[in-house]
N, C-alpha and C positions, 0 to 999 in steps of 0.2 A: 627507479624508485619503488618499484612494487605495484601491486594492485589492490583495489579496494571494492567493497560491495555497499552500495548506498541506497539499497531497497531490499528490506528483509522483514519477516513477520514472526511473532513469537506467539506462545499460548494466550497472551493477553488480547489477541484477535484471532485469526484463523490459521495460525501456524501451529506445529506440533513440538517445537522446542521451546523450552523456557528461556528468558533472556540470558541467563548464565550459560546455558547450553550452547546458545548461538555464539556467545564470546568465545567459549572453549573450541567450537568448530572453526571459527574464523582463525583462531590462532594456529590450529592444527592445519588449516588450509594455507597458512603462510600469508594471510591478508595483512596489509599494513593498517587498514581501517575498515570499520564496519558501522553502518547505521541501522538503528532499529526504527522501523516505520510502520508500526501497527495501525490498523484502520481506526481512524476517529478517535484515538485515545493515546495518552502518554503514561498509562498507569504502569506499564512495565519498565519505564526508563530508570527509576531508581535502582531497581534490581540489576539492570543492564550496566549502569555506570559503576555500581559497586563491584560487579564481577570483573569489569575490565580494569579497576583501579591499579592492581599490581601485575597486570599482564602486559606483554610486550605488543600492544595493539592500541589504536586509537578508536575511541568509542563516540559516535556522533548521535546525540539525541534527536529524534525525528518522529514523524507521524505521516500518515497517508490519509488526506481528507477527501470524502466524497462530496462533490458539488453538483448541483442540477445542471443538466444540459439535454435539451430536446426530450423531455420526459423520461429520461434515464440519468446516468451520471457520468462524470469524468473524474479522474483522480489527480489531486495535487499533493505531491510530496513536500513536506516542510523539513528542512534539515536545519540543525543547530537551534532547535526549539528550546526555549525556557520552559521546561515542564512544570514550573512552579508559577508561571504567569497567570494572574487571576482571570483576565479576559479570555485566555485560551482555555483555562479549566472550565469556565462557565459555558463557552461554546461546545466544548468536548461533552459536557454532561447533557446539554440539550440534544446533541446529535445522538448520544447513547440512549437517551429516553425514548427518542423517536424510533431507533432501531429496535429497542425492547418491545415497544407497542406493536410494531409491525411483526416482529418475530412471534410474539404470542398469538397474534391473529392467524398467522400462517400455521403454526403448530395446532391451534384449534381446528383449522380447516382439515388438517391431515387426520386429526383424531376423530372427526366426524365421519371419515371414510375408513375408519378402524385401522389407521397407521398410528401406533401409539408414541408419537413424538411429544416429549415434554421439555419444558425450559431447563429443567435440572439436567437432562441428558445432553441438551445442546451445549450447555457451558461445561459439561464434563467434570463437574465438581468444583469449577472455578467460577464463582458468581461474578467476578470482575471481568470475565472474558467478553470481548465484543463478538457477538455471533453474527456470522454471515451465512450466505446461502451454501457455502462450502460445509458448514456444520450440518445443515439439513441433508445434503448429499451423502455425508458419512452415515448418518443414520438410515437413510433409504437403502444403502448398500447393506448395512448391518441387518436390517429387517427382511432382506431379500426381494425388496420391491424392485430394485434395479441391480445391474451387475457392475456398473462403473459411474464414475463422476459425470461423464459426458452424457450418459443415459439419464442420469438424475436431472441435469439441468435442462436437457432437451424436452423431457417429457413431464417434468413436475415443477421446475423452478424458473422456467422461461416466462417472461411477462405475458404470454398467451395462455399459460397453464391456469387451471381454476384455483390452484393452491397459492399462486403468486399474489402478493400484497404490494403495491407500489410504495416506495418510501418518500417521505417528505424531506426533501434536500434543502440545505442551505444554498444561497447563491453563490456564484462564482466569485463575485466581488467580496462577499463576506468571508469566504474561505481564505482568499489570498491576503486579505487585509488582517485577518485574525493571525495568520502565520507571521506576517511582517510585524505586527504589534508585540508578538512574543519573541521578536529577534531572530526569526527564522528566515530561511532562503526558500521561497516557493518555487517549485519545479513541476512542470507538466509531466505527469508519469506516462509511460508507454504510449505515445501518441498515435502509433499505428494501429493499436488495438480498437480504436474508436471507428475505424473503417470510413474515414473522410476522405474526400478528394482533396488534391492539393489546394485548390482554391478555398475549400471549406476549412481546411486546417489553418491556412494562412489568415482566413477571416476571424477564426477562433483566437489565434495568437495575437492578432492586432487587438482584440477586445481585452484579452488576459494581461497583455502588456500594459494596458492603460490602467489596470488594477494593481499592478506591481509585479507581475510575474518576472522572475529573474533567470529561470533555467528551464531545460527540457532534457528528457532522458535520450541521449544519443545512442547509448549501448544498452541493450535489454537482451534477455534470454532467447527470445524468439526471433530476434532481427537477423536478417541475412547481411552480408557485406554491402549489398545494394541498398538495403534499408538504411544502414548506418550512414552511408554516403548521402542518401536523400536528406535524413534528419539533420546530419552535420551541416549541410548547406542551408537548410531552414534556420538552424540555430545561428549561423553566421548572418543570414538575412535580417533576422530579428534581434541581433546582438543579445543572444541568450547564453548563459553559462551552460556548458555541456555537463551532463550528469549521467549516471547509469547504475544499474544493479540487476541482481538475479531475479528479484521478487520471490525469494526463497520461502517456502512454506512448509519445509520438512516433508513428512510422509503424505501430507494433503496434496502435494504436487511432487510425486516421486521422481519425475523426470527432470526436475530442476534442481541442480546442485548449488550449494553456497559458493559464491565467488566466480564459479565457471559456467553456471546456468546449464545449457544442454551440451556443454563440453568446449564451446568456442569462445565464451564470454571473457573478456579481460578489460576491466575498468581501470584506467591508469590513475595512479595517485595524483598525477597532474591535474585531473578534474577537481579534486578536493582542494588542492593547493590553489587553484584559481579562485575558487569560492572564498577561501580565507583571505586572499589578496583583495578581493572585492569587498569583503567586509571590513577589512582594515582601512580601506579608502573611504568607506561610507560614514 
């Protein structure tokens, strides 16, 4: 039945492709479906759906929400989001305002040390863009402060760095229930990236299931076959729908390709079909 990519980013967050460019790339890759899941926003969804309207591809409106967890965050992907839902729009605006305040303070800290980062540069002429630390990394490379993204994060954007400003996150319960209220399917994104033990992951999933979590990313760009096997068993244990995606960011993550990730990713259309069947029963 073909393959899909249910985790991608556009210029409306920290990707380098516009929503329409994403659709065109997905068609050229031969994908059956693609989901746009920008960080904490659905502002790119209208352009995304419009671009896919007359194309031979299924376009899934989505988002990737950052929620608080142990003084940092975990990510909840929401698929089939009603991007016009008033409650979701309000929550999205709250999260964006918190991001903006944090980013402005981080930029000010860099300027105090003669690194001329401004909000205008961070948004790259797109005031609606949701700025993440990846945007800061790009400018640090541009100004010759660091050579690559890894060096930027390790030395300047890590929580231990003097330029880092912690974010004020919404709760895990708020995030999941906001996605559900907007008709979405909440999915725990890339669970292995949180570096939890199996016991800790199971404890987290027990909690998130109580709030309404419905799925988990079983396939992801950095997963090995052993990783997939582990998460697939976890999904069965907690009766969670399997999902997957590349987490494509364009040139901000040049080693990750749309649809195929690092070359071995293949998310079956069956995953999307199972979500649709679940929604039809609900």
